[in-house]
C-alpha positions in Angstrom: 0.0 0.0 0.0 2.4 2.6 -1.1 2.1 5.6 -3.4 -1.1 7.6 -3.2 -2.6 5.5 -0.4 0.4 6.2 1.8 0.2 9.9 1.0 -3.5 9.9 1.7 -2.8 8.4 5.2 -0.5 11.3 6.0 -3.3 13.8 5.3 -5.4 13.2 8.4 -4.6 16.5 10.0 -5.5 18.4 6.8 -8.8 16.4 6.5 -9.7 17.3 10.1 -9.0 21.0 9.4 -11.3 20.8 6.3 -14.0 19.1 8.4 -13.7 21.7 11.1 -14.0 24.5 8.6 -17.0 22.9 6.9 -18.9 22.3 10.1 -17.9 25.7 11.5 -19.1 27.5 8.4 -22.4 25.6 8.2 -23.1 26.4 11.9 -22.0 30.1 11.5 -24.2 30.6 8.5 -27.3 29.0 10.2 -26.8 31.1 13.3 -26.2 34.3 11.3 -29.4 33.7 9.4 -31.4 33.6 12.6 -29.6 36.3 14.5 -29.4 38.9 11.7 -31.9 37.9 9.1 -35.1 36.2 10.4 -34.6 37.3 14.0 -34.6 35.6 17.4 -38.4 35.5 17.5 -38.3 33.1 14.6 -36.2 30.7 16.7 -38.6 31.1 19.6 -41.5 30.3 17.4 -39.8 27.3 15.9 -38.8 25.8 19.2 -42.3 26.5 20.7 -43.8 24.6 17.7 -41.4 21.7 18.3 -42.6 21.5 21.9 -39.3 22.4 23.6 -39.6 23.8 27.1 -38.6 27.4 27.6 -38.5 28.2 23.8 -37.8 31.9 24.6 -34.4 30.7 26.1 -33.7 27.6 24.0 -34.3 29.2 20.6 -32.0 32.2 21.0 -29.4 30.0 22.8 -29.4 27.6 19.9 -29.0 30.4 17.4 -26.2 32.1 19.4 -24.5 28.7 19.9 -24.5 28.1 16.1 -23.2 31.7 15.4 -20.5 31.9 18.0 -19.7 28.2 18.2 -19.4 28.0 14.4 -17.0 30.9 14.5 -15.0 29.4 17.3 -14.9 26.0 15.6 -13.7 27.6 12.4 -10.6 29.0 14.1 -10.1 25.9 16.2 -11.0 27.3 19.6 -12.5 24.8 22.1 -12.8 22.3 19.2 -13.4 19.2 21.2 -15.9 20.8 23.6 -17.8 22.4 20.9 -17.8 19.1 18.9 -19.5 17.3 21.9 -22.1 20.1 22.1 -22.7 19.9 18.3 -23.2 16.1 18.6 -25.7 16.6 21.4 -27.6 19.5 19.8 -28.0 17.8 16.5 -28.8 14.4 18.1 -31.7 16.1 19.9 -32.7 17.9 16.7 -32.8 14.7 14.8 -34.6 12.7 17.5 -37.2 15.4 18.4 -37.7 17.4 15.2 -36.8 15.2 12.2 -36.9 11.6 13.3 -39.8 10.8 10.9 -38.0 12.6 8.0 -34.3 11.7 8.4 -34.0 11.6 4.6 -34.0 14.2 3.1 -34.7 16.7 5.9 -32.4 15.3 8.6 -29.4 14.3 6.5 -27.4 17.5 7.3 -28.2 16.9 11.0 -27.0 13.3 10.7 -23.8 14.4 9.0 -23.2 17.0 11.7 -23.6 14.4 14.4 -20.9 12.2 12.8 -18.7 15.2 12.2 -19.1 16.2 15.8 -18.1 12.7 16.9 -15.1 12.8 14.7 -13.9 16.2 15.8 -14.6 15.3 19.5 -12.5 12.1 19.3 -9.7 13.2 16.9 -9.4 17.0 17.4 -9.5 19.7 14.9 -6.4 19.1 12.8 -4.0 21.8 11.6 -4.0 25.5 12.3 -6.1 25.7 15.4 -6.0 28.2 18.3 -6.4 25.3 20.8 -2.8 24.2 20.0 -1.4 27.7 20.2 -3.1 28.2 23.6 -1.9 24.9 24.9 1.7 25.8 24.0 1.4 29.1 25.8 1.9 31.1 22.6 -1.2 33.3 23.3 
């Protein structure tokens, strides 16, 4: 197994970086859309419709988590912690909101669950602030 397979095996840190950037940008965009476009009241209404307790807290918290968590994940800050929270958030979303419609409506949630598990267990790859902070460079 030489050649390109060997090269591919050495690209794990790069693949994790790309995964982190993809997940971070998806979350950031979703949070941005709620916070700055549709408004927090749309999140409250959605969470109320789904039957969540305290939708006036859970809706905005979810939107802010996606906005700020997506940004932090993109730069590699608190990667593993955020990945665990992403796994939990989208597991709940899939089970509570989209269980009867996993495909096609829940496919992004399912992918984010798996990506969260991957980032939680393997870390965020190259170019992350977590590493700089751990080495005392910041």
